[in-house]
N, C-alpha and C positions, 0 to 999 in steps of 0.2 A: 790741424783741426779737421774733423770729418763733417762735411756738410750733408745734411739730410735733404734730399730733394723729393718733393711730392708732386706728382703729375696730376693736374686737374684739367679735365676737358673744358674747352671754352663754352660749350653748350652742355648743360647737365643731362639733357635728354639723349645725347649721343652715347651715354655710358652703357656698355654691355658687359655683364658679368660673365667671366669665363668659368665654366663649370668643369668640363673635361678637357684636359690637355690645352687649355687656353681658348677653347672654342665655346661658343654659347650653346645652350641646349638645342636650339634649332639647327645650328651648323653641325653639331655632333650627331643628331638623329638623321639628318640628311646624308651625312658622310657614311653612317652605318647602312642606310638604305642603298647608297651607291655601291658599297662593298658587297652587300647581299645580292644586288642585281648582277654585279660583275662576276661573283662566284657562281650564280645560277647559270649565266651565259657560258661561263667557262666549262662547267660540268656538262651542260646539255649540248652545246655546240662544239666542244673540244674535239670529240672523236670525228665529227663530220668535217670540220674546217681544217684542222691542223694548227701548228705552232703559232706563226706570226699572225695569221688571219684571225684566230680566236682572240688574240690579244687586242687587235683593233676593234673587234666586235665588243669585247668587254669595255673598252674605253668609251666607245660610242653609246653603249647601253647605260653606262653609269654616269655619263656627263650630265644628262638632264637632272638627275637627283642631286648631284653635287652643285649644279647651278642654282637649284632652288634654295639651298642652304646659305650660299654666300652672295647671292645677287641682291643688290640694293641700288635703286635709281631714284633720285629725288626723295629719299626717305621712304620709298615704297618697297615692300618685299616683293618677291617674284610673283605671287598670286595677284596682288593688287595691281602690279604693273601689267600683267597679262590681261586682267579685266579691263584696265584703262585702254590698252591697245585694241582689244576687241571692240570696245564701245566706240572708240574714235575712228577705227578703220572700217568696221563692218556694220555697226548698228546705226550710226548717225550719218547723215548725208555729207558728202564732201563739198558739194556745190551749194554755198549759202547765197540766197537771193536777198538783196537789200531792197526794201520797199519803203520809201519815205511816207510819212503820215503827217499831213498838215492839219494839226489840231485846231489852229486858229480858223482856217477855212471851214472846217466842219462846224465850229461854233457859230460862225457868222451866217451859216445857211438858215438859221432859225431866228435871226434878228431883223429888225426893220432897217438897219443900216446897210443891208445887203445891196441896195440900189446904188448907194454912193461908192461902193468899192467895186472894182473890176477884178473879180477872182475867177480864174479859169480852172 
């Protein structure tokens, strides 16, 4: 007997439809961008750098584009992750100051029972 096996993700929201070569549209477009940047670097810097060095330049120039398509951290794509890092590291203060607030003492300032309590 042939058993038919259907693979179902545990979380339905994790499903990604493969459009081109098993890649999502986002991954495919970012891969195309990486190839385009690598080709541009190869043709513009090839005569100046030479064989092996232009290959490394192509890889280094294409890596950020490829990273954008395949990167995912805690459900965030690369852009959202980058915004979160900028907010947490640059925009918001690192040193948080805790200051307690005694609401009961503030309320007791305006009552007649204040004489009975010793609140400093």
